[in-house]
C-alpha positions as CSV (number, residue, x, y, z in Angstrom):
1,M,206.3,-112.2,82.5
2,N,202.6,-111.9,81.6
3,D,202.3,-108.3,82.9
4,G,203.2,-106.9,79.5
5,L,206.1,-104.8,80.5
6,T,207.2,-102.2,77.9
7,K,210.8,-101.7,76.7
8,D,211.0,-98.6,78.9
9,E,210.0,-100.5,82.0
10,F,212.6,-103.2,81.2
11,D,215.2,-100.4,80.8
12,A,214.2,-99.1,84.3
13,L,214.6,-102.6,85.8
14,G,218.0,-102.9,84.2
15,Q,219.1,-99.5,85.5
16,I,218.0,-100.4,89.0
17,S,219.8,-103.7,88.9
18,K,223.1,-102.1,87.9
19,T,223.4,-99.3,90.4
20,P,222.0,-98.6,93.8
21,Q,219.4,-95.9,93.5
22,R,220.1,-93.4,96.2
23,G,219.1,-89.8,95.9
24,R,218.0,-88.6,92.4
25,V,216.9,-91.3,90.0
26,S,216.9,-91.2,86.2
27,A,213.9,-90.0,84.3
28,C,213.3,-93.6,83.0
29,I,213.1,-94.9,86.6
30,A,211.0,-92.1,87.8
31,R,208.4,-92.7,85.0
32,N,208.1,-96.3,85.7
33,T,208.4,-96.6,89.5
34,K,204.7,-96.5,90.4
35,R,203.8,-99.3,88.0
36,L,206.8,-101.5,88.7
37,T,206.3,-101.2,92.5
38,G,202.6,-102.0,92.1
39,L,203.4,-105.1,90.1
40,K,206.1,-106.1,92.7
41,Y,209.1,-105.9,90.4
42,I,210.9,-103.3,92.6
43,A,210.6,-102.2,96.2
44,Y,211.7,-99.4,98.4
45,E,214.4,-100.3,100.9
46,K,214.4,-98.9,104.5
47,D,216.9,-96.2,103.4
48,G,214.5,-95.0,100.6
49,S,216.5,-96.6,97.7
50,L,215.0,-98.8,95.1
51,S,215.9,-102.4,94.6
52,L,214.7,-105.3,92.5
53,T,212.5,-107.9,94.1
54,D,213.0,-111.6,93.4
55,K,210.3,-111.3,90.8
56,G,212.1,-108.4,89.2
57,R,215.4,-110.3,89.1
58,Q,213.8,-113.4,87.6
59,T,212.0,-111.4,85.0
60,L,215.1,-109.5,84.0
61,F,217.1,-112.7,83.8
62,I,214.4,-114.3,81.6
63,K,214.5,-111.3,79.3
64,N,218.3,-111.5,79.1
65,C,218.1,-115.2,78.2
66,I,215.5,-114.5,75.4
67,D,217.6,-111.7,74.1
68,G,220.7,-113.9,74.2
69,L,219.0,-116.7,72.4
70,R,217.9,-114.2,69.7
71,A,221.5,-112.9,69.5
72,V,222.9,-116.4,69.0
73,A,220.2,-117.1,66.4
74,S,221.3,-114.1,64.3
75,D,225.0,-114.2,65.0
76,P,226.7,-117.4,66.3
77,G,229.7,-115.3,67.5
78,A,227.5,-113.2,69.8
79,K,228.9,-112.8,73.3
80,L,226.6,-114.0,76.2
81,A,226.8,-113.2,79.8
82,A,228.2,-116.1,81.8
83,D,225.0,-116.8,83.7
84,V,222.9,-116.6,80.5
85,A,225.3,-118.9,78.6
86,M,225.3,-121.4,81.4
87,F,221.5,-121.5,81.7
88,L,220.9,-121.7,78.0
89,G,223.5,-124.5,77.7
90,K,222.1,-126.5,80.6
91,K,218.6,-126.3,79.1
92,G,219.9,-127.4,75.7
93,H,219.1,-124.2,73.8
94,V,222.6,-123.5,72.7
95,S,225.8,-125.5,72.4
96,A,229.3,-124.1,72.6
97,R,231.3,-124.1,69.4
98,P,234.2,-126.5,69.3
99,D,236.7,-123.6,68.5
100,G,235.4,-121.7,71.6
101,D,234.3,-118.5,69.8
102,G,230.6,-118.4,70.4
103,Y,227.6,-120.7,70.4
104,D,225.3,-122.5,68.0
105,I,221.6,-122.5,68.6
106,T,220.1,-126.0,68.8
107,E,216.8,-127.2,67.4
108,K,215.3,-127.0,70.8
109,G,216.4,-123.3,71.0
110,R,214.9,-122.6,67.6
111,E,211.6,-124.2,68.7
112,S,211.6,-122.1,71.9
113,L,212.2,-118.9,70.0
114,A,209.4,-119.8,67.6
115,D,207.1,-120.5,70.5
116,I,208.0,-117.2,72.2
117,D,207.5,-115.2,69.0
118,S,204.1,-116.9,68.3
119,S,202.9,-116.2,71.9
120,A,204.0,-112.6,71.8
121,V,201.7,-111.8,68.9
């Protein structure tokens, strides 16, 4: 994720991941297609549609994990996607609450967020 993607480029990746891009694409995707294909985050399929590459899927997942960790840090009742919750739980960044309504961020999770925030500056 060292390519310095903008919020708009992440939005385009998210849109491509959710729906098959046949025919007319959104303005967000159109603005960012050239750069994202050049960086190998997306690729054209044989039928002309756009799809995420493995690098694009991995980058989007990492962003979702970071956003999920931030959400839990600010609101322990925040809902996480199943794959994000499982990953963060396995890595010891969050722990499920005993009553089952959310997650608590662990010390390791706080350290990771601090490290991410300090390297983003």
